[in-house]
N, C-alpha and C positions, 0 to 999 in steps of 0.2 A: 303783114306778113313781112319778114326781113329779105327784099329783093335784092340778092346778090346771085353770083353762079354759083353753082350747086356743090357742094362739097366732095362729090367725088364719093368711092366708095366707104362705107362705114368701118369704123376701124375695129379688125378684129381684137376681142378681149380689152377694149377699152369703154369707156364711159366720153359720147360724143353731147354736147350741149348746144340745144337750137332754142330761139325765143318765136313762137307764131304769132303775129302780133295783128293779123288784118282781118279780113272781115270771114265769116264762117258761109258764105255764098256757095255755088258751085262753080261761079267764073273764077272762084281764085283756085279752084283746082290744079289747073297746070301749074300756077305757082308754086303750090303745096309740093308737088311732084317733083319740080326741080329743084328745089331747096332741099329735100330731106337727102339724107346720104341714102346712095344704095346700097340694100341689107342685101343682096343675091348672095355673096359669098364671105359675109361678115363672120366668123364662128365668133360667137359669146359677146359680141356686141352690143353696146346699151345704147339707147337714143335717149337723153332725158330733154322733152320738149316742153316748156316753159310758155304756160295757156294763159295767163295769167290777167295779163291785158287785152286777150281776143273779147270782142265787144259782145256777143252773142250766142246763141247756141249754134251749133253747126248743123249746116244743112244735113240730106241725107248721103248726099255726094261727100263732101267730107269724111262724116262718119265711116262709109264705106271704106273711102280711102285708108282712114287711120284702123279700119279692123283688116285690111288687107295687107297693109305697111306692117301692123302688131304680128300678124298670121307668118309673113313670110321672117321675120326677125326672130321670134319662136321658133320656126323650122329648123333655122341657124342654130339656133341654141341661145339666141340673146333675149333681149325684153325691150319693152317701150314702155316708158316711166311717162305720164302726163304730170306737170308741177305748177302748183297754182291753181287746181280744177275748183270753180265754182260753185256751190251747190247745185245750182239749175242745172250746170253741164253735168258733174254729177251725177244726178239722176236718171238726165237721158243717157248717159254712156250706162247705166245700168239699166235702164229699161231695154235698152237695144243688143244686150249682151257683152258690150266692149268691153266695160268693167273686167268681165272673167280674165278678159286678155289682156288688161294693160295694167300696171302700178298706179293707183290716182294718189296724188300727193296734194291735201286741199289748201286750196288759199285761206291764209287768216288775215285778222286784224294785227298780226303783231308787224314785224319789220318786213320791207318790200320783197326781202332777198331769201326770207326764210323759208318759203316753200322749196328753192332750187337748193338752198343747202343740204334741207332734207332730203329733197329728191335722191342729190349726188352722192351724199352718207349712205343713203340706201342702197342706188347702185353700185357704189363703188363696194359695199357689202358683199351684194349677191355675186358680185363678179369675184370676190375671195374666197369664197364660199368653196369647199369642194363640190364634188357633183360626181355623178355614175359616169362611167364610158357613154359618147355617143351612141354605141348599140344599143344600150338600155336605155336610152332616152331620145326615143322617136320625134316626139314633141317637144324637146327644149326643156324638158324639165318641169317642175312645179313652180307657178310664178310666187313671185315674194308676197307677202300678205298686201290684203287692201288695207287702207286707211280709212 
């Protein structure tokens, strides 16, 4: 986990990129919460969370925190994108249903930053796409396609 003061509120209608580099133990939860931008009033914000260097499968507490964070972003019309997801982590995210509410960009054997480049391009395209009025989109609209 990158430990630094929290970035404050998520920027509305913008893509924010952060790296998750810590363990996925429940003890990491307070650091995760203070590192992620506040999604409460972030209309159409997208957070790309790079997880390629995360060393293990997330704990149930981390999974629940990601689910809640994604739900809050979605309620504001935004998205959570996980970049550099390893196959075993993707499987856990699918089994727990979290993958239904986030965009997964898999890790690959290519260049180190390729998943981030893909995630950023997809997030930017999603932001640029026209969406129905907020009143017609109570859950934040349809998610981008899963990879």
